[in-house]
Each structure stands twice: as C-alpha cells, then as structure tokens.
SEGU-935550 format. One line per field, with one value per residue (C-alpha): x, y, z; residue number from 1; residue in one letter. Coordinates in nm, 2 decimals, always signed. Layout:
N
X = c(X_...)
Y = c(Y_...)
Z = c(Z_...)
k = c(NUM_...)
r = c(A_...)
//
This chain:
230
X = c(-7.19_-7.15_-6.81_-6.95_-7.11_-7.00_-6.88_-7.04_-7.11_-7.35_-7.71_-7.62_-7.76_-7.47_-7.22_-6.88_-6.71_-6.89_-6.80_-6.44_-6.46_-6.61_-6.32_-6.08_-6.24_-6.24_-5.88_-5.72_-5.86_-5.67_-5.94_-6.23_-6.49_-6.84_-7.15_-7.23_-6.90_-6.95_-7.30_-7.16_-6.87_-7.07_-7.39_-7.60_-7.86_-7.75_-7.91_-7.72_-7.39_-7.44_-7.51_-7.21_-6.98_-7.11_-7.08_-6.71_-6.65_-6.80_-6.50_-6.25_-6.33_-6.08_-5.82_-5.80_-5.45_-5.32_-5.13_-4.80_-4.47_-4.56_-4.92_-5.10_-5.46_-5.69_-6.06_-6.22_-6.57_-6.71_-6.95_-7.27_-7.20_-6.83_-6.90_-7.07_-6.81_-6.62_-6.94_-7.09_-6.79_-6.82_-7.19_-7.20_-6.85_-6.55_-6.74_-6.93_-6.64_-6.73_-7.06_-7.16_-7.05_-6.73_-6.45_-6.18_-5.85_-5.54_-5.24_-4.92_-4.61_-4.49_-4.79_-5.17_-5.45_-5.78_-6.08_-6.42_-6.74_-6.81_-7.11_-6.90_-6.54_-6.57_-6.32_-6.59_-6.62_-6.26_-6.08_-6.24_-6.15_-5.79_-5.76_-5.90_-5.68_-5.35_-5.10_-5.02_-4.68_-4.72_-4.60_-4.90_-4.89_-5.20_-5.30_-5.39_-5.75_-5.85_-5.99_-5.62_-5.49_-5.55_-5.34_-5.05_-5.29_-5.40_-5.05_-4.94_-4.65_-4.80_-4.66_-4.87_-4.86_-5.08_-5.27_-5.46_-5.14_-5.05_-4.80_-4.83_-4.48_-4.20_-3.89_-4.06_-4.41_-4.65_-4.98_-4.89_-4.96_-5.32_-5.38_-5.27_-5.53_-5.80_-5.68_-5.71_-6.05_-6.20_-6.06_-6.21_-6.55_-6.55_-6.41_-6.57_-6.86_-6.99_-7.21_-7.22_-7.51_-7.40_-7.53_-7.28_-6.98_-6.81_-6.81_-6.64_-6.39_-6.31_-6.24_-5.99_-5.83_-5.79_-5.62_-5.38_-5.30_-5.21_-5.04_-4.71_-4.86_-4.85_-5.14_-5.43_-5.67_-5.55_-5.54_-5.90_-6.01_-5.84_-6.00_-6.35_-6.32_-6.21)
Y = c(+5.23_+4.90_+4.73_+4.41_+4.59_+4.45_+4.12_+3.78_+3.86_+4.15_+4.07_+3.74_+3.65_+3.41_+3.55_+3.65_+3.40_+3.12_+3.27_+3.27_+2.91_+2.81_+2.99_+2.81_+2.47_+2.54_+2.67_+2.39_+2.08_+2.03_+1.79_+2.03_+2.05_+1.93_+2.12_+1.83_+1.87_+2.25_+2.18_+1.96_+2.18_+2.51_+2.38_+2.54_+2.37_+2.21_+2.48_+2.76_+2.56_+2.49_+2.86_+2.97_+2.74_+2.86_+3.22_+3.16_+2.98_+3.27_+3.49_+3.23_+3.28_+3.30_+3.56_+3.85_+3.75_+3.67_+3.35_+3.35_+3.16_+2.80_+2.71_+2.37_+2.33_+2.04_+1.96_+1.69_+1.55_+1.54_+1.23_+1.32_+1.02_+0.96_+0.62_+0.49_+0.62_+0.30_+0.08_+0.32_+0.26_-0.12_-0.10_+0.17_+0.14_+0.37_+0.69_+0.66_+0.84_+1.15_+1.22_+1.49_+1.85_+1.97_+2.17_+2.34_+2.44_+2.64_+2.62_+2.83_+2.63_+2.75_+2.98_+2.99_+2.77_+2.90_+2.66_+2.72_+2.52_+2.52_+2.41_+2.21_+2.13_+2.25_+2.50_+2.78_+2.76_+2.71_+2.94_+3.27_+3.17_+3.10_+3.44_+3.63_+3.45_+3.35_+3.61_+3.59_+3.43_+3.19_+2.83_+2.61_+2.24_+2.02_+1.67_+1.59_+1.71_+1.87_+2.19_+2.29_+2.25_+2.62_+2.76_+2.85_+3.06_+3.24_+3.36_+3.08_+2.83_+2.48_+2.15_+1.84_+1.48_+1.21_+1.05_+0.84_+0.65_+0.64_+0.92_+1.12_+1.27_+1.38_+1.58_+1.87_+1.85_+1.72_+1.81_+1.67_+1.99_+2.03_+1.65_+1.69_+1.96_+1.73_+1.45_+1.65_+1.79_+1.45_+1.29_+1.57_+1.53_+1.16_+1.16_+1.47_+1.60_+1.27_+1.45_+1.79_+1.95_+2.09_+2.44_+2.46_+2.30_+2.63_+2.72_+2.39_+2.43_+2.78_+2.63_+2.37_+2.63_+2.86_+2.58_+2.52_+2.88_+2.91_+2.58_+2.73_+2.92_+2.73_+2.93_+2.97_+3.10_+3.46_+3.46_+3.35_+3.58_+3.88_+3.78_+3.75_+4.09_+4.28)
Z = c(-7.84_-7.66_-7.64_-7.80_-8.10_-8.44_-8.27_-8.24_-7.87_-7.95_-7.86_-7.70_-7.36_-7.30_-7.05_-7.19_-6.96_-7.14_-7.47_-7.37_-7.25_-7.59_-7.77_-7.55_-7.64_-8.01_-8.02_-7.81_-7.98_-8.31_-8.45_-8.37_-8.10_-8.13_-8.01_-7.78_-7.60_-7.57_-7.43_-7.16_-7.07_-7.06_-6.92_-7.20_-7.42_-7.75_-7.97_-7.79_-7.82_-8.19_-8.26_-8.06_-8.26_-8.59_-8.50_-8.40_-8.73_-8.92_-8.83_-8.95_-9.32_-9.61_-9.55_-9.79_-9.90_-10.25_-10.27_-10.46_-10.49_-10.53_-10.49_-10.49_-10.61_-10.56_-10.52_-10.31_-10.24_-9.90_-9.88_-9.69_-9.46_-9.42_-9.26_-9.57_-9.82_-9.87_-9.88_-10.14_-10.36_-10.33_-10.41_-10.68_-10.83_-10.85_-10.92_-10.59_-10.44_-10.64_-10.47_-10.23_-10.18_-10.34_-10.17_-10.37_-10.20_-10.27_-10.04_-10.07_-9.98_-9.65_-9.63_-9.60_-9.74_-9.87_-9.91_-10.09_-10.11_-10.48_-10.68_-10.93_-11.01_-11.37_-11.52_-11.54_-11.16_-11.06_-11.30_-11.17_-10.81_-10.92_-11.09_-10.78_-10.53_-10.69_-10.81_-11.19_-11.26_-10.97_-11.01_-10.96_-10.89_-10.95_-11.05_-11.41_-11.39_-11.72_-11.55_-11.48_-11.83_-11.92_-11.64_-11.87_-12.08_-11.76_-11.69_-11.45_-11.46_-11.43_-11.32_-11.26_-11.16_-11.31_-11.03_-11.27_-11.34_-10.96_-11.00_-10.68_-10.65_-10.89_-10.81_-10.99_-10.86_-10.60_-10.42_-10.08_-9.88_-10.01_-9.97_-9.61_-9.56_-9.69_-9.47_-9.15_-9.26_-9.34_-9.02_-8.82_-8.98_-8.93_-8.58_-8.43_-8.63_-8.79_-9.04_-9.19_-9.38_-9.71_-9.62_-9.33_-9.50_-9.58_-9.21_-9.12_-9.40_-9.27_-8.93_-9.06_-9.29_-8.99_-8.79_-9.08_-9.12_-8.75_-8.71_-8.60_-8.31_-7.98_-7.81_-8.05_-7.79_-7.81_-8.19_-8.21_-7.93_-8.11_-8.44_-8.28_-8.11_-8.43)
k = c(1_2_3_4_5_6_7_8_9_10_11_12_13_14_15_16_17_18_19_20_21_22_23_24_25_26_27_28_29_30_31_32_33_34_35_36_37_38_39_40_41_42_43_44_45_46_47_48_49_50_51_52_53_54_55_56_57_58_59_60_61_62_63_64_65_66_67_68_69_70_71_72_73_74_75_76_77_78_79_80_81_82_83_84_85_86_87_88_89_90_91_92_93_94_95_96_97_98_99_100_101_102_103_104_105_106_107_108_109_110_111_112_113_114_115_116_117_118_119_120_121_122_123_124_125_126_127_128_129_130_131_132_133_134_135_136_137_138_139_140_141_142_143_144_145_146_147_148_149_150_151_152_153_154_155_156_157_158_159_160_161_162_163_164_165_166_167_168_169_170_171_172_173_174_175_176_177_178_179_180_181_182_183_184_185_186_187_188_189_190_191_192_193_194_195_196_197_198_199_200_201_202_203_204_205_206_207_208_209_210_211_212_213_214_215_216_217_218_219_220_221_222_223_224_225_226_227_228_229_230)
r = c(M_R_P_T_Q_D_T_V_F_F_G_S_Q_V_P_L_A_L_W_F_H_A_I_Y_L_M_S_T_N_K_A_G_T_S_A_R_Q_V_Q_R_E_L_G_V_N_Y_R_T_A_W_R_M_M_H_L_L_R_S_V_M_G_N_Q_D_V_E_L_E_G_E_V_E_L_D_E_T_Y_I_H_P_N_P_F_K_R_S_S_A_R_R_R_Y_G_R_D_A_R_R_T_G_P_I_L_F_G_A_V_Q_R_G_G_S_V_K_V_W_H_V_K_S_S_G_A_R_V_L_Q_P_I_I_R_D_N_V_K_P_G_T_L_I_H_T_D_G_Y_V_A_Y_R_R_L_P_R_M_G_Y_S_H_R_W_T_D_H_G_R_L_Q_F_Y_T_P_D_S_S_T_Q_N_I_E_N_V_W_S_H_L_K_R_G_I_K_G_I_Y_R_H_I_E_P_G_Y_L_Q_L_Y_A_D_E_F_A_W_R_Y_N_H_R_Q_H_K_V_L_F_W_H_L_L_F_Q_V_C_Q)
//
C-alpha cells in the first residue's frame, strides 16, 4: 500500500514538493488563490494547476458537525458574472439580483459555517437541510423570508428581522455573521476568480467556508495539509 493512497496525491505525476507549495499558496491567501497564480508559481500548465486546486477544495467540504446554540440562516444568489450584477439590475429591474446559482448557509455564532449549493430557495429544499444539520431546540435567526416561517413547527426557536423594511438589526436578532460570510465569498469571486461555473460552485463555497471555520488559526498550512493527508 502506497503512503499517498486514499489522498489527492495518489496517481498524480506532480511531485509532492509542488503539491505542498500549492497547499501553502491556498492556505496563506485569505481571499483565495487563482489557478493562474498557481501556474506561474509552480511552473506547471494551467490545466494541471486548475485540477490541483479543485482536488484540494474537494477535501474542504462541509464538516460532519451539528450546529447548535444560536444559528443564523440565509440564502444568496451568485450572479454568473459579478461584474455585470449592478448593470443587470439597472437594465432588468430589482429582481435581476435574484438570478444565477443559489447558496444556502448556516453559521453557528462563535462556531462553524456550512454552505450548500441548492437548486432552489424553496421551503421543500431548505427545510430538510436544516433538519439534518441544526440541532432541534436551537435558536435560529433569519430574515423575513417565507421559507423560514415554519421553523417553530420543526422544533426550533425563531427570531427574525424584516429586511424588506430595512430592518437589519434588533437587540434580539440579526444575521450579520452569515452576511459577513457572503461578503467575503463574493469579494473573493469578484477579485480573484472573476467567474465561476455553476457546476463548480460548491467547491469554491467549501473553500470559503473552510477559511471561515479556521479563522482563529494563525498558520493554516498545517491544518490543510493534515486534512489533505487524512
């Protein structure tokens, strides 16, 4: 049995030294690292760099942990071209913001975040995810979206703010933590990755969630290396 079996290194013709360099690049840049940068730094072709980054993202997936305490839920739309998002709104109206792939996120206050690429933001899609990942009895904070109205019937305490009336914070409730996650993710897409195909969106969401979950660690290289080698 080879030492690299059951890891992303297995079967790769790229030397381990270059893999470790790629892990270092990915773990030290808070906004993310593009495949073009990895290509330049490692001296490999673009296709190899792109594949390496996606293999590393594949081990950053949602942790098998149940969220509890106080949890914030929210969904967001990732416009296919972040540079045209504002112009699309001017051209097509307010609802132009609600186009493109959808991400649904749940963040435990003081704890971890989990993010999913979902096919829709309807209650039939979101409620099973909530049941499987949030402990019953948890206090959940959301905006006024109708899909969250049945949370009390599902065994959760529910507080919400009415974003439609520009109510984003009250002494009892807010969704500022999950909004912060979306802010970092969208800035990373616009500033580093430029454009993401919907089929790979979950991998990028996993990367940004991993960064958030390890935000208190000063040296992320060893954490990512350990996770890759498991």
